N, C-alpha and C positions, 0 to 999 in steps of 0.2 A: 467611378464607383456604380456603374449602370445597374448591374446585378443586386447590388446591396439595396439601391433605391427600390427596384421591383420587389425584392424580398420583403422590405419594410412595409410597403403598402399592403402586400398580401398578409402580412401579419397582423397589422392594424385592422384590417377588414375581415380577418378569418377565412381567408381564401387560400386556395393551393394547397401546400403541404401543411398549412395551419388550420385546416378546415376541421371542425370539432368531430364530424362524422368519420373523417379519415384517422383522427387520433384515437377515437374511441374503439375503433376496429383493432387497433393495436394495443388495447387494455387500458388507455387511459380513462380516468373517470372524472365527471363533473365535480367540482369542488362544493358539494353541498352536503349537510349533516347526514342525510340518509344514506348516502353512498359509503359512510365511513364509521357507521354505528351499528349496534347489535351484531348480526352475523357478519356484516361487511367490515367491521373494525379491523384494522391491521392487527397482526400478531406482535407480541413483543420483539424487539430487535428485527424489525423488517425496515427496509429502507423505503423512503418516500421520495420519488422524483417529480419536481414542480414544474409546471408549464403557465406561468403568470401571463395574464393579458393585459394589454395596454402599459407595458414597461419597456421604455428604450434601452435600458441596460440589460434587460432579460433578453430581448430581441438580439441585442448585438453579441451576447454569449451564444445564443442559438445559432445565429448566422456564421460566426467564426468557428464553432465547433461542429456545425451541422448536425446538431441534436434538437429532439424536440423538448429537452429538458434544459433549464437554466441554472437549476439549483437542486441540491440533495439534502434530506435530513434523515435522521434514524429515529424511528418510533420506538420508544422503550416501555410502552405500556402506560397505563392510567392516565390515558390522554395527554401524555408529554412527547415533544419532539425536541431533540437536540440537533442544532444546524450551525453552521460557521457563517457568520455575517460579519460586514465590516466593523461592527462593534465587538466582535469577537464571537467565541462559542457560547451559544445562548441555549438555555431550556425554556421553550414556550409551549402553550397548549395547542394541539392540533387544530382547535376551532379558530384559532388565529388565521389560519390558511384557508378557511372554507368560506370563500367570499362570493361564491355562486357564479363567478365568470371563469375563473382559472381551472386548469385541468391537474391531476395528481395520478400518478401511476405508482402502484404498490409493487415492491421487488422484494421478493423473499431472499434472505441470506442464501449464499450457496453451500450452506452447511446447516443441519439440524441441530439446534443448541437445546441443552437440557436447562431446566429452570435454574440451576446453580450456574451455568454458563451465561444465561441471560441476566441474572442478578450481577455477575461479575461485570459483564459488559456495561450494565447500568452504573456501576462503581466506577469504571473506566472513564465513561462519558462525563460523569459528575467531576472527575479529576481534572478533566479538559475544559471544565465550564470557566469562561472567563479569559482563557487564553487568546491573545491578539490574533487579528486577521493576517494571514501570511501574504501580503501584497506582491513580494517578490516571487514567490512560487506561481501566483496567479498571472503575473505579467510574463513570466517565463513560458508557461503553459500557452497562453494566448499567442505569443509570438512563434511558438512551435506550431500551433495549427496553421500558421501562414505558410509554412514549409511542409506540411503534411505528417507532422508528428502528433500523434493523437495522444490523449491524456492516458497513460498506462493504467491508472488505478481505476478511472471511470470505465474505461473500455473493457478491462477484464472483470470488474465487478458487475457491471449493469449490461455488458453487450451494447448492441446498436438496433435501432429501429429505423434508421436511416442509412444511406450508403456512406462509407468512411471517405469517399472521393468527394471533395467539396469544389466542385468544377467551378460554381459560381464564384467563390472566394478566390481561387487560383486565377482564373480569368481576369477578376478585377485587379488583382496584385499585378499581374502582368501588364494590363493596359496602363493602369495608373503610374506604376513604378516606371515603365518604358517611356511614356509621354513625358514624365518629369526629368528623366535621364537623358533624354535627347537635347534639352537645353543646356546640358553639362558636358556631355560625352560625345564622340563621334558614332555614327549608327553602328559600325561594326563592333564597338565596345558594348553597346547596349543589347546588339544580338547575341553576343558571347555570354553577357550575364543573362539573358532570357534562356539561353540553352542551358546554363548552368542551373538556374532555377528549376527547369524541367527535369533535369537529371536528378537533382536533390529530391524533388517531389516522388520521382519513381522509386528512389531507394527507400524513403521514409515510408511511403505507402505500402511497399512490398514488406517492411517491418511490422506495420500495423496489422496487415493480414497474417503474419505469423503470430501476433499476439492474440489475435482473434481465436486462432487454432489452440493456442496455450489455454484459453478460457475453457476448453472443452475437457480439461484433464479434471479428475476427482477433486472435490473442494475440502476445505477452503480454497478458494482460487488464489492466484498469485496476486490479483488485485486486492484482494482483502488482506493478504500479508503485507503489500505494500502500505495500506492504510494503517494497519497495526503498528508497523514500524516507524510510519510518519508520526503517528500519535505518541509513540515512545520517544521519538526524537525531540518533539515539542515539550513534553513532561521534562524529560532530562535536561534540554537546555535551559528550561525556565528554572529549574532548580539550581542549575549552575550559573545563573546569572547572564546568559549568553542572548536572552531576549528580554525585554521590558517585563518587569513583574506586573501581571494583571490581577485585578481584583478577584479573589477566589469565592466561590460559593460557600454556603456553611454545611455542604453535603461532604462526604468522605475526602479526606485530604489527597492531594495529587499523589504522595507517596503510596497510599493504600491502593488507589487507582492504576498506579504503575505496577505493582505486584499483580494485580489481576490481569492486566495487559500482558505481561510477561508470561504468564501461565498460558493465556490465549495464543501468544506466539509460538510458545512450545508445543502446543497442540498442532498449531499449523504446520510446524516442521516435521512433526510425526506424520501428519496427512501427505505432506509433500514426499516423505520418504516412501510412501505406499504407492505413489503414482509410477507412471513409465517414465523412467529417467532421461534426461537430456543427454546429448553427447557430452562426455566429460563430467557428468554429473554422478555422484555417489550417493545412493539412498542413505547409507549408514552416517554420511557426513550431516545430513540434517538431524539425525537422532543425536548426534554428539553436539551439534549445535543447540538443540533444545537443551540438553544437560548443562552446556555452557552458559546458556542465558540464565537459567534457573539459579546456577551457582553465582554467577555475577550478580545477580539480584538479590543474593543473601536468602534465597529460598532453599535452604539446605536440605531439608527433609523430602521436598519434591524433587531437588536435583538427584538425590541418592535413589529415590524410586524410579526416575528416568534412567539413570544409569543401570538399575538392575532390570529394567524392561529391555534396554538395549542390549544387554547380555544375554538375556533370555531369547530375544530374537535371533541372536548369533548361534545360540545352542539349538534353537528349532530349524534355523537354516542349514547348519552342519559347517558353517565356515565364518571366518571373521577377516574382515577386509583389512588391509595393513593400516595401522593407526597413523593419521596425518599430523603433520606438524602443524603449529597454529595457522602461519600464513597460508599454507596450502589448503588448510580447511576452510578459512575465511574466503579465499578465491573460489573455492569449490561452491561453498553455499551462495555466495554472491552472485554466481552466474545467472540464477534465475532472476528474471526481470521483476522487480518490485521489492526484492529483499535487500534490506541495508544491515546486513548482520553486522559488518565491520564497524560502521559507524555507531550503532546502539551499543555494542560491546565495549567501544572505546569511551563513550560517555558513561556506561555503567562502571567500568573500571579503567581510569586513565592510564594507570601504571601498566606498561607492558609486562613486567616482571610478574606483576599479579595475575595477569590475563593466562600467561604462559603456566604459572603455578596452579591456577584453576584447572587448566586443560590436563595438567599431570594428574590432579586429584581425580578428575573424571575418569581418566584411563586406569588409574590404580583401582578405583570403584568397580569398573568394569572387569578388571583382571581379577579381582576378589571374587565376583559372581561368576566367573568362569574357571575358577580354581579346580573344579572337577574335571576339566578338560584341559590339561596342561599345553597342548599344542594350539589351542585358541587363546589361552591366558598369556602365554609368554610374551608375545610381541606388544601387548599392551603393558604389561608389567615392565618389560624392558625399555619401552618409550618413557613411561613414568620415571624410572630410574635415571636414564639419560637426561631428562629434563632437570631432575633435581640436582644432577652434577653440574650442568650448565648454568644453573641459577646460583649454586655456590661458588663456580669460578667466577662468574659476573660480579658478584657481591664483593669477592676477594680482590678483583681487578678494579673495582670502583667504577663499574659500569652496570649499575643495576638496571637500566632501561633498555639493554640491548643483548639479551642472553642468547637469541638465536641469530636473528637477521635484523638489519636496520628497518626502521619504519617504512 
């Protein structure tokens, strides 16, 4: 672990890539009150990246991830920061982080939020308050860095101010694992393993480069979509008892926060529908996904408004893409890195028949708004009728959970 030892000494002494002047050239600020008050105060719903000094855990995170930041928080205004710690998601004052030694970087969200959306985001964060730390994901991400797999959400949300190629770490892994393996395996096996590791690095680093290009799309970025879906997963899992129940704050209940989060996710899908599509991606699929999320979250009025907006967009474009079956819709939407549409939709509505029925209702609403243009309306009305027949047949056959295809 030669390079790790050298990097640790540089970190502890503030030398090399950890020099204050180098970090400040890249937008980092000293953690003192005057740098975060008055005109310099972060705007509500801005991300804060933290570079603590003299913390072995923080150094280890920065060394493995090859980043200048070891921690991320969300500033929500009124001097409050939400961040995830080993004690769970906490709301703490910004002043707690202003120790005069560390550095902090303010990163604006990749989308301009209205005051209403800022308030909704604060409600969402309050709903997450107290949720336990996810050690499994942290360990998985740490192991991923060893083989060149970057943290998608962080990479797409905050970008990088360092190279994604962490040659120090990869060299340490090769040398350490190689020497240890030579005591157990013949040299040709060790050599083959080293070659496989290098090939895996090449594939994963190429994927990271593609994700960097992905971040250049109109926002909200895919990274924030991932963060939103992950937050929804935590809320829904906690409500369903799939993770330990943590002590909740006295602020808005998780259900209220979840409703706000679903609205933000729906807005995100509409933004994704406006960007340049991926191969195999269908912009209208994201609009349908927005309608379905709102409907599954029992936000009926907003689901209807979204369906009307979807129909108006088809009228404006003069064409209506063929309506997708549920499985095809889910596959299309989930092609975007970071989106966990299928997982969250199933947590919102566990019964497959109900998910299919909700989609049929969305298609029926779209068809109703397209009624003045029969050639656009008929495919959606036909799809809604077909689904109703399939559901009726499934109930008669005693198979209410598999009206179209198996899970």
